[in-house]
Residue frames as a rotation matrix with the C-alpha (Angstrom) as fourth column:
MET 1
-0.785 0.027 -0.618 18.93
-0.198 0.935 0.293 -8.25
0.586 0.352 -0.729 -5.31
ASN 2
0.114 0.913 0.393 15.50
-0.897 -0.076 0.435 -9.43
0.427 -0.402 0.810 -4.23
PRO 3
-0.595 -0.325 0.735 15.31
-0.690 0.676 -0.259 -12.24
-0.412 -0.662 -0.626 -1.67
SER 4
-0.745 0.335 -0.576 13.99
-0.190 0.722 0.665 -15.64
0.639 0.605 -0.475 -2.66
GLY 5
0.275 0.945 0.176 10.71
-0.615 0.032 0.788 -16.97
0.739 -0.325 0.590 -1.36
GLU 6
0.478 -0.162 -0.863 12.54
0.482 0.870 0.103 -19.76
0.735 -0.465 0.494 0.49
HIS 7
-0.632 -0.774 -0.033 14.83
0.506 -0.380 -0.775 -17.27
0.587 -0.507 0.631 2.22
LEU 8
-0.510 0.529 0.678 11.86
-0.617 -0.774 0.140 -15.14
0.599 -0.347 0.721 3.31
ALA 9
0.552 0.746 -0.372 9.98
-0.299 0.594 0.747 -18.23
0.779 -0.301 0.550 4.53
ARG 10
0.068 -0.619 -0.782 13.01
0.720 0.573 -0.392 -19.35
0.691 -0.536 0.485 6.56
LEU 11
-0.859 -0.398 0.322 13.42
0.123 -0.771 -0.625 -15.90
0.496 -0.497 0.712 8.12
TYR 12
-0.143 0.904 0.402 9.71
-0.687 -0.383 0.618 -15.69
0.713 -0.188 0.676 8.80
ASN 13
0.605 0.370 -0.705 9.60
0.121 0.832 0.541 -19.07
0.787 -0.413 0.458 10.56
GLU 14
-0.306 -0.797 -0.521 12.70
0.766 0.119 -0.632 -18.25
0.565 -0.593 0.574 12.61
SER 15
-0.802 0.028 0.596 11.25
-0.234 -0.934 -0.271 -14.88
0.549 -0.357 0.756 13.63
ARG 16
0.269 0.961 0.066 7.99
-0.559 0.100 0.823 -16.54
0.784 -0.258 0.564 14.73
ASN 17
0.544 -0.153 -0.825 10.08
0.538 0.818 0.203 -18.85
0.644 -0.554 0.527 16.93
GLY 18
0.920 -0.055 -0.389 11.57
0.310 -0.505 0.805 -15.85
-0.241 -0.861 -0.448 18.74
ASN 19
-0.047 -0.979 0.197 14.78
0.956 0.014 0.294 -15.23
-0.290 0.202 0.935 16.78
ASN 20
0.582 0.315 -0.750 15.09
0.282 -0.943 -0.177 -11.43
-0.763 -0.108 -0.638 16.91
SER 21
-0.426 -0.783 -0.454 18.01
-0.261 -0.374 0.890 -11.24
-0.866 0.497 -0.045 14.47
ALA 22
-0.748 0.252 0.614 15.93
0.638 0.528 0.560 -13.18
-0.183 0.811 -0.556 11.92
LYS 23
0.342 0.929 -0.143 13.04
0.864 -0.370 -0.342 -10.79
-0.370 -0.006 -0.929 12.52
GLU 24
0.279 -0.330 -0.902 15.30
-0.107 -0.944 0.313 -7.78
-0.954 0.009 -0.298 11.94
GLU 25
-0.793 -0.607 0.053 16.74
-0.064 0.169 0.984 -9.36
-0.606 0.776 -0.173 8.79
LEU 26
-0.391 0.753 0.529 13.23
0.907 0.411 0.086 -10.21
-0.153 0.514 -0.844 7.56
TYR 27
0.496 0.573 -0.652 12.06
0.507 -0.801 -0.319 -6.66
-0.705 -0.172 -0.688 8.24
GLU 28
-0.102 -0.635 -0.766 14.95
-0.362 -0.693 0.623 -5.17
-0.926 0.341 -0.159 6.28
ALA 29
-0.883 -0.208 0.420 14.57
0.254 0.542 0.801 -7.66
-0.394 0.814 -0.426 3.40
LEU 30
-0.054 0.954 0.295 10.84
0.973 0.116 -0.198 -6.94
-0.223 0.277 -0.935 3.12
ARG 31
0.450 0.172 -0.876 11.39
0.192 -0.977 -0.093 -3.17
-0.872 -0.126 -0.473 3.31
LYS 32
-0.524 -0.728 -0.442 13.96
-0.356 -0.284 0.890 -3.30
-0.774 0.624 -0.111 0.50
LEU 33
-0.760 0.321 0.565 11.66
0.610 0.653 0.449 -5.56
-0.225 0.686 -0.692 -1.53
ALA 34
0.313 0.928 -0.202 8.74
0.804 -0.372 -0.464 -3.13
-0.506 -0.017 -0.862 -1.10
ILE 35
0.190 -0.329 -0.925 10.93
-0.238 -0.929 0.282 -0.22
-0.952 0.167 -0.255 -2.22
ALA 36
-0.837 -0.543 0.061 12.10
-0.108 0.273 0.956 -2.20
-0.536 0.794 -0.287 -5.27
LEU 37
-0.434 0.760 0.484 8.52
0.875 0.483 0.026 -3.11
-0.214 0.435 -0.875 -6.19
ASN 38
0.529 0.689 -0.495 7.30
0.593 -0.718 -0.364 0.48
-0.606 -0.101 -0.789 -5.80
ARG 39
-0.258 -0.743 -0.618 10.27
-0.016 -0.636 0.772 1.98
-0.966 0.209 0.152 -7.66
ARG 40
-0.618 0.069 0.783 8.73
0.749 0.354 0.560 0.83
-0.238 0.933 -0.271 -10.96
VAL 41
0.127 0.794 0.595 6.01
0.843 -0.403 0.357 3.49
0.523 0.456 -0.720 -10.66
LEU 42
0.963 0.186 -0.193 7.28
0.265 -0.767 0.584 5.96
-0.039 -0.614 -0.788 -8.03
HIS 43
0.262 -0.910 0.321 10.36
0.581 -0.117 -0.806 8.14
0.771 0.397 0.498 -8.04
ASP 44
0.365 -0.070 0.928 10.15
-0.586 -0.792 0.171 10.07
0.724 -0.606 -0.330 -4.77
ARG 45
-0.486 -0.680 -0.549 12.61
-0.015 0.634 -0.773 8.55
0.874 -0.367 -0.319 -2.26
ASP 46
-0.842 0.204 0.500 10.68
-0.538 -0.244 -0.807 9.74
-0.043 -0.948 0.315 0.78
LEU 47
0.199 0.976 -0.086 7.47
-0.978 0.191 -0.086 8.26
-0.067 0.101 0.993 -0.56
LEU 48
0.185 -0.221 -0.958 9.25
-0.368 0.888 -0.276 5.00
0.911 0.403 0.083 -1.42
ASP 49
-0.835 -0.541 -0.096 10.57
-0.080 0.292 -0.953 4.77
0.544 -0.789 -0.287 2.15
GLU 50
-0.564 0.691 0.452 7.17
-0.789 -0.290 -0.542 5.62
-0.243 -0.662 0.709 3.63
LEU 51
0.430 0.777 -0.459 5.34
-0.876 0.483 -0.004 3.04
0.219 0.404 0.888 1.54
GLY 52
-0.147 -0.570 -0.808 8.02
-0.196 0.818 -0.541 0.42
0.969 0.079 -0.232 2.22
GLN 53
-0.946 -0.183 0.268 7.69
-0.272 -0.003 -0.962 1.01
0.177 -0.983 -0.047 5.95
ARG 54
-0.218 0.956 0.194 3.90
-0.939 -0.151 -0.310 0.96
-0.267 -0.250 0.931 5.76
ALA 55
0.335 0.328 -0.883 3.85
-0.681 0.732 0.013 -2.29
0.651 0.598 0.468 3.75
VAL 56
-0.511 -0.609 -0.606 6.14
0.000 0.705 -0.709 -4.09
0.859 -0.363 -0.360 6.20
CYS 57
-0.896 0.182 0.404 4.29
-0.439 -0.229 -0.869 -2.84
-0.065 -0.956 0.285 9.28
THR 58
0.087 0.996 -0.008 0.87
-0.980 0.085 -0.181 -3.87
-0.179 0.024 0.984 7.99
PHE 59
0.113 -0.142 -0.983 2.35
-0.465 0.867 -0.179 -7.19
0.878 0.477 0.032 6.85
PHE 60
-0.823 -0.481 -0.303 3.51
0.053 0.465 -0.884 -7.90
0.565 -0.744 -0.357 10.41
GLU 61
-0.628 0.675 0.388 0.18
-0.739 -0.360 -0.570 -6.70
-0.245 -0.644 0.724 11.82
ASN 62
0.481 0.806 -0.344 -1.55
-0.875 0.466 -0.132 -9.38
0.054 0.364 0.930 9.74
ASP 63
-0.501 -0.852 0.148 0.83
-0.865 0.499 -0.056 -12.03
-0.026 -0.156 -0.987 11.03
ALA 64
-0.219 0.474 0.853 -1.89
-0.335 0.785 -0.522 -14.65
-0.916 -0.400 -0.013 11.59
LYS 65
0.789 0.571 -0.227 -2.82
-0.373 0.153 -0.915 -14.69
-0.488 0.807 0.333 7.89
VAL 66
0.177 -0.811 -0.557 0.78
-0.977 -0.075 -0.201 -15.19
0.121 0.580 -0.806 6.76
GLY 67
-0.545 -0.419 0.726 1.04
-0.607 0.795 0.004 -18.62
-0.579 -0.438 -0.688 8.37
GLU 68
0.292 0.778 0.557 -1.76
-0.029 0.589 -0.808 -19.87
-0.956 0.220 0.194 6.12
VAL 69
0.873 0.029 -0.488 0.06
-0.464 -0.260 -0.847 -19.00
-0.152 0.965 -0.213 2.88
ASP 70
0.724 -0.610 0.323 2.72
0.602 0.787 0.136 -21.13
-0.337 0.096 0.937 1.20
ASN 71
-0.013 -0.737 0.676 4.47
0.924 -0.267 -0.273 -18.40
0.381 0.621 0.685 -0.79
ILE 72
0.268 0.059 -0.962 5.42
0.717 -0.679 0.158 -15.41
-0.644 -0.732 -0.224 1.37
LEU 73
-0.776 -0.608 -0.166 7.14
0.320 -0.607 0.727 -13.65
-0.543 0.511 0.666 -1.54
ALA 74
-0.644 0.615 0.455 3.94
0.518 -0.086 0.851 -13.69
0.562 0.784 -0.263 -3.63
LEU 75
0.316 0.786 -0.531 1.85
0.934 -0.161 0.318 -12.64
0.165 -0.597 -0.785 -0.64
PHE 76
-0.020 -0.388 -0.921 4.15
0.586 -0.751 0.304 -9.72
-0.810 -0.534 0.242 0.17
THR 77
-0.925 -0.280 0.255 4.28
0.360 -0.436 0.825 -8.61
-0.120 0.855 0.504 -3.47
THR 78
-0.209 0.941 0.268 0.48
0.668 -0.062 0.741 -8.49
0.714 0.334 -0.616 -3.55
HIS 79
0.383 0.316 -0.868 0.42
0.905 -0.317 0.284 -6.82
-0.186 -0.894 -0.408 -0.14
THR 80
-0.542 -0.675 -0.501 2.83
0.507 -0.738 0.446 -4.12
-0.670 -0.012 0.742 -1.34
PHE 81
-0.812 0.323 0.486 0.63
0.386 -0.327 0.863 -3.39
0.437 0.888 0.141 -4.37
HIS 82
0.200 0.966 -0.166 -2.45
0.768 -0.050 0.639 -3.09
0.608 -0.255 -0.751 -2.14
THR 83
0.118 -0.244 -0.963 -0.60
0.838 -0.495 0.228 -0.85
-0.533 -0.834 0.146 0.33
ARG 84
-0.881 -0.468 -0.065 0.44
0.340 -0.723 0.601 1.48
-0.328 0.507 0.797 -2.50
SER 85
-0.517 0.771 0.372 -3.11
0.463 -0.113 0.879 1.50
0.719 0.627 -0.299 -3.89
GLU 86
0.359 0.667 -0.653 -4.57
0.909 -0.093 0.406 2.28
0.210 -0.739 -0.640 -0.47
TYR 87
-0.367 -0.578 -0.729 -2.10
0.681 -0.701 0.213 5.14
-0.634 -0.418 0.651 0.02
PHE 88
-0.993 -0.032 0.112 -3.18
0.105 -0.664 0.740 6.81
0.051 0.747 0.663 -3.23
ARG 89
-0.173 0.984 -0.037 -6.85
0.657 0.143 0.741 6.05
0.734 0.104 -0.671 -2.51
GLU 90
0.226 0.184 -0.957 -6.48
0.924 -0.350 0.151 7.92
-0.308 -0.918 -0.249 0.82
LYS 91
-0.704 -0.573 -0.419 -4.65
0.393 -0.806 0.442 10.74
-0.591 0.147 0.793 -0.92
LYS 92
-0.794 0.475 0.379 -7.41
0.294 -0.246 0.924 11.00
0.532 0.845 0.056 -3.54
ARG 93
0.164 0.895 -0.415 -10.11
0.888 0.049 0.457 11.08
0.429 -0.444 -0.787 -0.87
LYS 94
-0.003 -0.239 -0.971 -8.30
0.758 -0.633 0.154 13.94
-0.652 -0.736 0.183 0.83
SER 95
-0.800 -0.454 -0.392 -7.60
0.131 -0.771 0.624 15.99
-0.585 0.447 0.676 -2.26
GLU 96
0.195 0.952 0.238 -10.69
0.439 0.132 -0.889 15.16
-0.877 0.278 -0.392 -4.35
ILE 97
0.125 -0.218 -0.968 -8.81
-0.747 -0.662 0.053 16.23
-0.652 0.717 -0.246 -7.49
ALA 98
0.734 0.143 0.664 -9.23
0.286 0.822 -0.493 14.10
-0.616 0.552 0.562 -10.60
LEU 99
-0.205 -0.889 0.409 -6.55
0.800 0.088 0.593 13.96
-0.564 0.449 0.694 -13.29
ASP 100
-0.245 0.139 0.960 -8.38
0.844 -0.457 0.281 16.33
0.478 0.878 -0.005 -15.60
ASP 101
0.783 0.600 0.166 -9.39
0.425 -0.710 0.561 18.75
0.455 -0.369 -0.811 -12.82
ALA 102
0.252 -0.760 -0.599 -5.87
0.880 -0.078 0.469 19.29
-0.403 -0.645 0.649 -11.48
PRO 103
0.885 0.080 -0.460 -4.91
-0.031 -0.973 -0.228 22.95
-0.465 0.216 -0.858 -11.79
GLU 104
0.628 -0.647 0.433 -2.28
0.735 0.311 -0.602 23.50
0.254 0.696 0.671 -14.44
ASP 105
0.175 -0.556 0.812 -0.96
0.091 -0.812 -0.576 26.76
0.980 0.175 -0.092 -13.03
THR 106
0.932 0.202 -0.302 -0.32
0.294 0.069 0.953 25.85
0.214 -0.977 0.005 -9.38
ALA 107
0.190 -0.931 -0.312 3.41
0.797 -0.039 0.602 26.42
-0.573 -0.364 0.735 -9.68
SER 108
0.680 0.101 -0.727 4.69
-0.106 -0.966 -0.234 29.81
-0.726 0.237 -0.646 -10.73
ASP 109
-0.257 -0.922 -0.290 7.52
-0.512 -0.125 0.850 28.39
-0.820 0.367 -0.440 -12.83
HIS 110
-0.856 -0.035 0.515 5.46
0.393 0.605 0.693 26.73
-0.336 0.796 -0.504 -15.57
GLN 111
-0.717 0.606 -0.345 2.81
-0.696 -0.648 0.310 27.78
-0.036 0.462 0.886 -18.04
PRO 112
0.083 0.817 0.570 -0.63
-0.500 0.529 -0.686 26.16
-0.862 -0.228 0.452 -18.26
MET 113
-0.837 -0.363 0.410 -0.65
0.091 0.646 0.758 23.26
-0.540 0.672 -0.507 -20.69
ASP 114
-0.496 0.678 -0.543 -2.98
-0.867 -0.350 0.354 23.44
0.050 0.647 0.761 -23.69
MET 115
-0.741 0.312 0.595 -5.75
-0.022 0.874 -0.486 20.96
-0.672 -0.373 -0.640 -22.92
THR 116
-0.448 0.587 -0.675 -7.73
-0.873 -0.448 0.191 21.63
-0.190 0.675 0.713 -26.12
PRO 117
-0.623 0.247 -0.742 -8.37
-0.306 0.796 0.522 17.93
0.720 0.552 -0.420 -26.88
PHE 118
-0.759 0.272 -0.591 -9.98
0.606 0.628 -0.489 17.50
0.238 -0.729 -0.642 -23.46
LYS 119
-0.900 0.435 -0.043 -12.25
-0.382 -0.830 -0.407 20.56
-0.212 -0.350 0.912 -23.30
GLY 120
-0.069 0.988 -0.139 -15.84
-0.998 -0.068 0.011 19.48
0.001 0.139 0.990 -22.83
ASP 121
0.699 0.236 -0.675 -14.85
-0.329 0.944 -0.010 15.83
0.635 0.229 0.738 -22.80
CYS 122
0.069 -0.723 0.687 -13.06
-0.981 -0.174 -0.084 15.08
0.180 -0.668 -0.722 -19.55
ILE 123
-0.461 -0.308 -0.832 -11.59
-0.148 0.951 -0.270 11.82
0.875 -0.002 -0.484 -18.34
ASN 124
0.548 0.683 0.482 -13.82
-0.664 0.006 0.748 10.28
0.508 -0.730 0.457 -15.68
THR 125
-0.388 -0.798 -0.462 -11.52
-0.222 0.567 -0.793 8.83
0.895 -0.205 -0.397 -13.04
THR 126
-0.013 0.427 0.904 -13.99
-0.995 -0.095 0.030 8.33
0.099 -0.899 0.426 -10.22
TYR 127
-0.873 -0.395 0.284 -13.94
-0.448 0.881 -0.153 4.94
-0.190 -0.261 -0.947 -8.58
ASP 128
0.014 0.949 0.316 -17.62
-0.368 0.299 -0.881 4.44
-0.930 -0.104 0.353 -9.39
SER 129
0.790 0.359 -0.497 -16.94
-0.554 0.070 -0.830 4.16
-0.263 0.931 0.254 -13.11
LEU 130
0.476 -0.725 -0.497 -13.41
-0.237 0.438 -0.867 2.73
0.847 0.531 0.037 -13.18
SER 131
0.944 -0.131 -0.304 -11.74
0.330 0.408 0.851 0.71
0.012 -0.904 0.428 -10.45
GLU 132
0.635 -0.769 -0.072 -8.41
-0.652 -0.584 0.484 1.85
-0.414 -0.261 -0.872 -9.09
TYR 133
0.017 -0.611 0.792 -6.90
0.098 0.789 0.606 -1.45
-0.995 0.067 0.074 -10.17
ASP 134
0.531 0.256 0.807 -8.13
0.797 0.173 -0.579 -0.90
-0.288 0.951 -0.112 -13.75
LEU 135
0.983 -0.179 0.037 -6.69
-0.161 -0.944 -0.290 2.61
0.087 0.279 -0.956 -13.78
ALA 136
0.333 -0.910 0.248 -3.37
-0.569 0.016 0.822 1.35
-0.752 -0.415 -0.512 -12.41
MET 137
0.056 -0.268 0.962 -3.27
0.524 0.828 0.201 -1.34
-0.850 0.492 0.187 -15.10
LEU 138
0.811 0.264 0.521 -4.04
0.584 -0.399 -0.707 1.23
0.021 0.878 -0.478 -17.80
LEU 139
0.809 -0.585 -0.047 -1.25
-0.560 -0.794 0.237 3.44
-0.176 -0.166 -0.970 -16.46
ASP 140
0.115 -0.787 0.606 1.11
-0.198 0.580 0.791 0.45
-0.973 -0.211 -0.089 -16.48
ASP 141
0.353 0.098 0.931 0.27
0.769 0.536 -0.348 -0.12
-0.533 0.838 0.114 -20.16
LEU 142
0.989 -0.032 -0.142 1.36
-0.096 -0.879 -0.467 3.42
-0.110 0.475 -0.873 -21.09
PRO 143
0.391 -0.920 0.043 4.90
0.408 0.131 -0.904 3.92
0.825 0.371 0.426 -22.39
THR 144
0.098 -0.433 -0.896 7.30
0.994 0.090 0.065 4.50
0.052 -0.897 0.439 -19.50
SER 145
-0.847 -0.488 0.212 8.04
0.487 -0.871 -0.058 8.11
0.213 0.054 0.976 -20.48
TYR 146
-0.269 0.837 0.476 4.34
-0.179 -0.529 0.829 9.05
0.946 0.138 0.292 -20.43
ARG 147
0.518 0.495 -0.698 3.64
0.511 0.476 0.716 7.12
0.686 -0.727 -0.006 -17.21
GLN 148
-0.305 -0.720 -0.623 6.58
0.949 -0.174 -0.263 8.75
0.081 -0.671 0.737 -15.40
ALA 149
-0.892 -0.060 0.448 5.52
0.121 -0.986 0.110 12.26
0.435 0.153 0.887 -16.38
ILE 150
0.032 0.989 0.147 1.87
-0.158 -0.140 0.977 11.68
0.987 -0.055 0.152 -15.44
LEU 151
0.467 0.136 -0.874 2.69
0.724 0.508 0.466 10.09
0.508 -0.850 0.138 -12.08
MET 152
-0.562 -0.742 -0.365 5.19
0.824 -0.465 -0.324 12.79
0.071 -0.483 0.873 -11.19
ARG 153
-0.774 0.312 0.551 2.71
-0.104 -0.921 0.376 15.53
0.625 0.234 0.745 -12.09
TYR 154
0.047 0.978 0.202 -0.49
-0.504 -0.151 0.850 14.18
0.862 -0.142 0.486 -10.58
MET 155
0.652 0.176 -0.737 0.60
0.437 0.707 0.556 11.75
0.619 -0.685 0.384 -7.86
GLU 156
-0.096 -0.787 -0.609 3.75
0.995 -0.073 -0.063 13.43
0.005 -0.612 0.791 -6.63
GLU 157
0.796 0.593 -0.122 2.36
0.589 -0.805 -0.068 16.90
-0.139 -0.018 -0.990 -7.52
LYS 158
-0.180 -0.936 -0.301 5.62
0.615 -0.346 0.709 18.19
-0.768 -0.057 0.638 -8.97
PRO 159
0.521 0.302 -0.798 5.80
-0.330 -0.792 -0.514 21.24
-0.787 0.532 -0.313 -11.25
ASP 160
0.994 -0.067 0.083 6.92
0.102 0.366 -0.925 20.81
0.032 0.928 0.370 -14.87
SER 161
0.479 -0.871 0.107 10.35
-0.689 -0.449 -0.569 22.30
0.543 0.199 -0.816 -14.22
THR 162
0.002 -0.446 0.895 11.11
-0.876 0.431 0.217 19.79
-0.483 -0.784 -0.389 -11.46
ILE 163
0.692 0.308 0.653 9.92
0.005 0.902 -0.431 16.91
-0.722 0.302 0.622 -13.62
ALA 164
0.928 -0.363 -0.089 12.08
-0.150 -0.142 -0.978 18.17
0.342 0.921 -0.186 -16.49
THR 165
0.170 -0.907 0.385 15.13
-0.955 -0.248 -0.164 18.37
0.244 -0.339 -0.908 -14.24
GLU 166
0.065 -0.107 0.992 14.61
-0.640 0.758 0.124 14.89
-0.766 -0.643 -0.019 -12.78
LEU 167
0.701 0.271 0.659 14.01
0.252 0.771 -0.585 13.28
-0.667 0.576 0.472 -16.18
GLY 168
-0.346 -0.931 -0.119 16.73
0.260 -0.217 0.941 15.28
-0.901 0.295 0.317 -17.93
ILE 169
-0.303 0.340 0.890 14.40
0.947 0.003 0.321 16.70
0.107 0.940 -0.323 -20.59
THR 170
-0.932 0.001 0.363 12.97
0.028 -0.997 0.074 20.12
0.362 0.079 0.929 -21.43
VAL 171
-0.674 0.738 -0.044 9.79
-0.163 -0.206 -0.965 21.54
-0.721 -0.643 0.259 -19.91
VAL 172
-0.144 0.605 -0.783 8.19
-0.982 -0.188 0.036 21.45
-0.126 0.774 0.621 -23.36
ASN 173
-0.559 -0.124 -0.820 8.91
-0.385 0.915 0.124 17.72
0.734 0.385 -0.559 -23.58
VAL 174
-0.965 0.260 -0.045 7.36
0.147 0.389 -0.909 17.21
-0.218 -0.884 -0.413 -20.14
ARG 175
-0.340 0.886 -0.314 4.17
-0.584 -0.461 -0.669 18.94
-0.737 -0.044 0.674 -21.27
GLN 176
-0.175 0.230 -0.957 4.10
-0.928 0.288 0.239 16.90
0.330 0.930 0.164 -24.48
ARG 177
-0.841 -0.192 -0.506 4.54
-0.067 0.965 -0.255 13.63
0.537 -0.181 -0.824 -22.58
ILE 178
-0.804 0.595 -0.018 1.77
0.042 0.027 -0.999 14.52
-0.594 -0.803 -0.047 -20.15
SER 179
-0.158 0.772 -0.616 -0.55
-0.843 -0.430 -0.323 15.61
-0.514 0.468 0.719 -22.93
ARG 180
-0.256 0.002 -0.967 0.12
-0.768 0.607 0.205 12.52
0.588 0.794 -0.154 -25.04
GLY 181
-0.961 -0.131 -0.245 -0.07
0.042 0.802 -0.595 10.27
0.274 -0.582 -0.765 -22.00
LEU 182
-0.598 0.801 -0.022 -3.43
-0.243 -0.208 -0.947 11.70
-0.764 -0.561 0.319 -20.95
SER 183
-0.039 0.558 -0.829 -4.68
-0.994 -0.109 -0.027 11.32
-0.105 0.823 0.559 -24.50
ALA 184
-0.535 -0.226 -0.814 -3.57
-0.415 0.910 0.020 7.67
0.736 0.348 -0.581 -24.59
LEU 185
-0.981 0.193 -0.027 -5.08
0.106 0.413 -0.905 7.11
-0.163 -0.890 -0.425 -21.14
LYS 186
-0.326 0.908 -0.264 -8.37
-0.673 -0.418 -0.610 8.65
-0.664 -0.021 0.747 -22.24
THR 187
-0.089 0.237 -0.968 -8.46
-0.908 0.381 0.177 6.38
0.410 0.894 0.181 -25.30
ALA 188
-0.798 -0.276 -0.535 -7.70
-0.079 0.929 -0.361 3.33
0.597 -0.246 -0.763 -23.15
ILE 189
-0.836 0.543 0.083 -10.44
-0.117 -0.028 -0.993 4.28
-0.536 -0.839 0.087 -20.66
VAL 190
-0.077 0.832 -0.550 -12.98
-0.936 -0.249 -0.247 4.67
-0.342 0.496 0.798 -23.46
LYS 191
-0.253 -0.085 -0.964 -12.00
-0.632 0.769 0.098 1.25
0.733 0.634 -0.248 -24.86
LYS 192
-0.977 -0.178 -0.115 -12.19
-0.022 0.626 -0.779 -0.29
0.211 -0.759 -0.616 -21.37
LYS 193
-0.508 0.859 0.066 -15.77
-0.472 -0.213 -0.856 0.91
-0.721 -0.466 0.514 -20.88
């Protein structure tokens, strides 16, 4: 159950007045809220915990800004989205691997996927041509099955067999979902431009 905005505001005001139990309760409520918000697009428990912790810590670091806002729930929801986006932006800067450039044969337990529809016509996912927010919105518009498979493959860097096990489907179905999802994403990107 997600906390109400009024409950968060009350805990926040009490914690600013020195009530340590309210601060601990607020911390835990915000951490659980961040995990719930991120669970829609992420499935790795460790990553969910890390991003929840990161969102709450940076929220408390920006304490002065919070007092200026009426709706703490809306502010924290937005803050959690930005924290998740920044995490993947940092990860992309480190890896420098675009969706279409990711090696298909990095794990020994799966075969390379046939990327025939993409040969010579790759998806441009650089931030110069498409904002991260736009890409996230396009991913959100994909059917859940495609989005899950794509995120698990390219964001969580899991091999096909692990994805198949976690989703309870065959490896062939994983490859089909990724292929169809990338095709739908490519079409959406072309329409967006």
